N, C-alpha and C positions, 0 to 999 in steps of 0.2 A: 504493500500500500504506500502511496505517495506521502502520507502523513507520518509514516514510521521513519525511524533512523535506519541507515544501512545495516544489514545483518552482520552479526559477529559469530563466527563459527570456531569452535575448538577443534583442532585437527592434530593428528599424529604426523608431524612434519616428515618423519622417516618414511611414511607411506606415500608421500607426494614428491616424486623425483625433482621437480622444478623448485619447490620450496626448500628441499634438502640441499640442493646445489647452491641456492641463494644463501642459505644459512651458513654453509661452509665458506663461501666466498666472502660473506660479511665478516666472519670470524678471522679469515686471513687478512682482510683489509683493515679492520678496526680492533682486532684482538679481543672481541667480546661477542656475545650472542644477541641476536635481535629480540626485542620484547614482543613485537607483533608484526604482522604483515598486512598490507592493504592492496586490494586489487580494484582496478577500474577498466572496463572494457572499451575497445574502440567501437565504432558503429558504421553501418552501411545505411545510407539513405536510399530507401527503395523508390520513393517518388516525392517530389516537392523540393526542387533545387533552387537555391537563392531566393527563397520567399519567407524564411523565418524572420529575417531582419526587416521584412516589409509588413510583419504582423500576422502572417498566414500560417495555418497548420501544416505540419510536415509528417512524413510517415517513415521513420527509420526503425531499425532494430539493432541491438547491440550484437557484436560478433564475439567469437571465442577468443580472438587475439586481444591482448590486454597489456596494461602496464601493471607491474607487480613491484611493490616497494617493501624492503625489510627495514625496520625502524628500531632504534634504541634511543630513548630520551636520555639526555646527559645533564649533569649539574652545571656545566659551563653555559655561556650564552652564545655558543658557536654552532652554526649550522654547517655540517659537513656532508657534502653530496658526492656520491660516486656512482658510476654506471658500469654494468657488466660488459657493455660494448666499449672496447678500447677507442673507438672513434670519438667518444664523448668524454672530454677530460674532466678530472675531479674539480670540484669547486668548493670554496669555503668562504663564509661571510658571518658577520655578526647578526644574530637573530633579531637584534633590536634596531638595526639600521639597514633595512632591505631596500636596495636600489635596483631598479629594473631598467636596463638600457634598451630603449625602443629601437635604436638604430641597428642592434645586433640580435636577431632572434636565435640566440644560443640556447642549447637544451635546458640549461639550469634556470634560465629566465622564466620558462613555463612553470617550473616547480615553484619558483619564488612568487609567481602570480597567485597560485593556490594558497600559499602561506600568508601572503599579504591580505588576500581577500578575507580570510578567517580572522586574522589579527584586527583588521579594521572593523569588521562586523561586530566584534565584541569590545572594540575600543581599548585594546590592550597595548601598552607601551613596552612591557617586559615579556618576552617570550622565552621559554626554556630552550636550551640547545638540543640538537639531536643529530645522530649519525644515521644516514639513509643510504641504502644501496638500491639503485633502480634497475629493474630488468624489464624490457619491453619486447614484444614480438609482433607489434603492429608495424607494417612497413612504413618508414617515415615519408612524409610529403606525398602520400598515396591517396589522399582523400578519404581515409578511414579514421581520421581524428586522433592520430597518435598524440598530437600536442594537447588537445582538449582532455584526453584521458590522463595525461601527465598532470595537468592543472587540477583535475578532479581528484586524482589520487593524492596529490600534495595537500589539497584542501581537507580531505578525509584524514590524512596523516596528522595534520596540525590539530584538527578537532579532537582526535583520539588522544594525542599527547596532552592537550589541555584538559582532558576529562570532561569536555562539554558535549551537549547533545543538540542536534538540529535534525529536522525532517529532511527527507530526500529532496523535496521541493525547495526548501530553504537553501540546502547545499547547492542544488543546481543553479538557483538564481544568483547566489554569491559567486560561484565559480564562473558563470557566464559573464557577469559584470567584471570580475577580476582579470579575465583573460584579455580584456581591452587594455590593460596596462602594457601589453606587448605591442599595441597599435593596431590590432585587428578589430574591425567594427562588426563582429558576428552577431547573430540573432538569438543564440541560446539553445539551438537544437542539440548540438553535440554534447553539452554538459547535461542537458535534461535527460537524454536517452541513456547516458552513462550511469546516472543515478536511478532513473525511474524504470529501467529495463527489467523485465522478468523473463526467466527461462521459458522458451517455447512460444513466444508471441512477439509480434511487432507492436508498435504503439503509434497511435495518432497523438502527436504532441501539439497542444494548443497553447497560446500565449495570452497573457493579460486577462485573467490570471493563468499562471502556468498549471496545466493539468494534462494527464495522460490517459488514453482509453485503449484497451486491448483491441488489436485487429487480428483476427484469426486468418492466417495465410492458408492457401489451398494445400491440402495434404498430398495431392498428386504431383506437386511441382517442388523444385529445389531452386534456391537463389544462389547463383554462382558469382563469385567476385574474381575479376582478372585484372592484374596490375599492368598498365601500359608501359611501365618502367620509365616514364617521363616524370620527373619530380617537380613539384610546385609548392613552394613554401608561401602560404598566405601572407605571413607577416613580412616577408622579404620582397614582396612585389606590390605594385600599386593597383594591378588589375582588380583585385577584390574590393578595395576601398573605393575605387572609381565607380564600380557597379552600385555599391551602397549609396554613393552620392547621386548617381544618375536616377536611382529610384526615389530618393528624397526630393530631387528637383522636379521629377515627373509628378510626384504627389502634390507639390506646391502649385505647379502650373494647372493641374487638373482641378485643384481646389479653387484657384483663382477664376478659372473658366466657369465654374459652377457657383460663383459668388459666395464661396465659403471663406472663413477666416484663415487664409492660406498660411500666414506667418506662424500659426501654432501647429500646423500639420507637419509631421515628420515621415509618416509611413503611408504607403498606398492603401493599406487596409482601412486607415482612418477615413479616407475620402469615401470609400464604399459605405462604411458604417454611418457616416454623417448624412450621406444621400439616401441610405436605406434601400438600396437597389441590389440586384443580383450581380454575380460575377460576369455573367453574359452581358448584362446591361452596361457594366463598367467597361467592357471591351468596346462597346458601341460609343460610349462617351470618349474613350481614348482615341478612336478613329476621328471623331469630330474635333477634339480639342488639341491634339498634337499632330505634327507633320513628320513623315518618315525621314526627311532630310535632317542631318545632325544639327544641333543647336550650338552656337558659340556663346561665350559668357555675355557678350553685349546684348544678344537677342533675349537671353534669359532675363537680364536686367530690365530690358524694355517691357517684357511680358509682366514682370512682377512690380515694375515701377520703383526699382531700387538702384543704387549706384554699384559700380564694380567693387568698390571698397566694402560695401555692406555684404555683397555676395561672398567675397573672400573671407571676411572676418566673422560673419554671423551665420553662414550656411555651410560653406565648404569646410572639410576637415583639413588640417595643416598639410597632409600629403596629397591633397587633390587641388590645391589652390592654383597650380600652374597648368592644369588641364585646359586644353583649347577647344575640344569638341565633346559634346554630350549627346548620346543617342537615347533620348527620352521616350519616344514612341515605341521603339523596339523593346526597351526594358520593361515598360508598363504592360505591353502586350504579352510578354513572356510571363510576368508575375501573375496577372489575372487569369490567364489560361492555365498556368501550372497549378494555381490554387484550386481551380475547378477540377483539374485532373486528380488531385489528391482526394477530394470529396467523392469523385466518381469511383476511384480505386477502393476506398473504404466501403462504399455502397455495394459494389460488386462482391467484395469479400463477405459482407453480411448476408447478401441474398444467395450467394453460391450457385449461380446458374451452371448448366452442364458445360458451357463453353467458357467457363470462368478464366482458365489459364490463358486462353487466346485473347479474351477481352482485356485482362490485366496487361498482357504483353503489348497489345496495341497502344494502351495508355503510356507504357514505358517508352515505346518507339516514338510516340508523339512528343514526349518530354525531351528525348534526346534531340529531336529535330529542332525544337524550340530553343534548347540550350545552345545548339550549334549555330542556328541562323539568326535568332532574335537576341539572345543574350551573349552570343559570341564568347562562350567560355569553354569550348572544346579545343581540340588540336588534331592534326592529321593522324597521329598515332591512335588516339581515342576513337576517331571515326573509323579507322581501319579495323580496330579490335572489335568495335560494335558490329561492323559488317561481317566479320569472321564468325562472331558468336551467333548471329542470326543465320548465317549460311549453314552452320553445323547443328541446328536444332533448337536454338533459343527462340521462344515465342515472342520475347521482347528483350531489348538490351539498350542500356543507356549509360552515359557517364554518371558517376556518383561522387559527391563531395563538391568542392569548389570548382573543379575542372582545371583546364589548362595543363592537363597531365593527371596522374593518379590512376584511379581504377574505374572499371565498368562493373555494373551489376546486371545479371541476366536472369530471366525466369525460364527454367528448363524443365520439361516434363521428366519426372523421376526415372522413367524407363529409358530415357535417352542419355542419362547422365554419364555413364562410362564412356560411350563413344564420343559424346560432346567434349569431355575433358581431354581425351586422347587427341582428337582432331584439332581443337583450338591450340593445344600445346604444340602440336606439330606445325600448324599454319602460322602462328604468331611468334612463339618462343624459339623454335628450332630453325631460325633463319640461316640461309647459306652464308651470309656475311658474318655471322657470329657476333653481331653488334650488341646483343643484350646480355648484360652481366648476369651469370647464373644466380647470384645472391639476391638480385632484384626481382627475379621471376617468381610470380606467385599466382596460382590459379586454384581456387578451392571453393567447394560448396560450404555453406555456413549455416549455423543454427544460433538462435539468440542466447546470450549470456547475461550476467548481472554483476553489479558492484558488490564487493564483500570485504569484511575484515576477518583475519585469521589469528587465532592465538595458539601458540605451540602447547600441545597437551602431552608432550612426551616427558 
């Protein structure tokens, strides 16, 4: 339940190979034994891309891949972080003076976001120190939310060390807000599903207020994730934040067109709510109010009756102030149509018609087309991978996560799974040019997991 705290399980670490290995590595690193372990899963967004920060519902599920942290509270005020992956260097800082460098999305900064979020929520100036060893098996920069899982895990670690309690919803909201310390203007889906996920089900995540509803997926199909092997770090690129800003500007121009108080509007969903009309009607309003040609800053200022200085300082985020073109029509069209697809997806899952898998697949295909053409967040490798997945038996396939790289998610009839996996692996990963590094290759069927805390019962 969303009102509960994340579960704590007492386990025999010796019976869990990964926990046991982490315990041994922790002892080797810090010369002591972890007091407890915290796990937060990554996620795959089945449908509903780039619409959470516009106020609309999304439909993700947590995946088995996760971030796992071994923790020992210490008497000093020092936070010592280490990672089982040698690519991520050790980091140490004072627990009472946490500084997050937005210009460098280094791995430890995501951990610090989670710590800082909990610290600020409780208004604490003095935090106890801790030794933490992080182990993650979510492919980085793949669109499966490895960074958000680390933020969530760090938040839960800090909460546990402090001996405090929060509900899953409160934790999700704090971690969604705190990840913005790294400069990413996300909407909260990733943190919400990491905490609100339950085994065996996807969730419809709704915002304002945050809530989650079970969505029973078809039993005769499997969701398969495939990594394009193109990495995209949301915090390191302006693509993501430009899209957030384009949606904000589109919302303001639509509100002005409909004589609403546009200066208070931030999200496209707010325009629909204020007008009290359907998503289909919002698409018609978009056709009337916005033009397909890109807008420049001067035209936006003329439409809103503001100066360039006001646009830059009062509306645009610091990393989008120099952008010269904004595609407002395309972004709004994607958001309103994608929000409608999410609701259709949930309805089909509830009604479970005989051709359910085919219908869900068609919605996923439409979603990818909109992401590619209207939101322009795909890339050639993702498009190629989607085509390959459809060719070898997927009823639907689409990019998942922010895009510009990362993974695809496909709905595959269960009886076609073995041949699908073999054929996609051969067609995409076993290229004759050998250009894809083996360690980045990942293609797997997935089932939903959940966030947990473990205590060693040995």
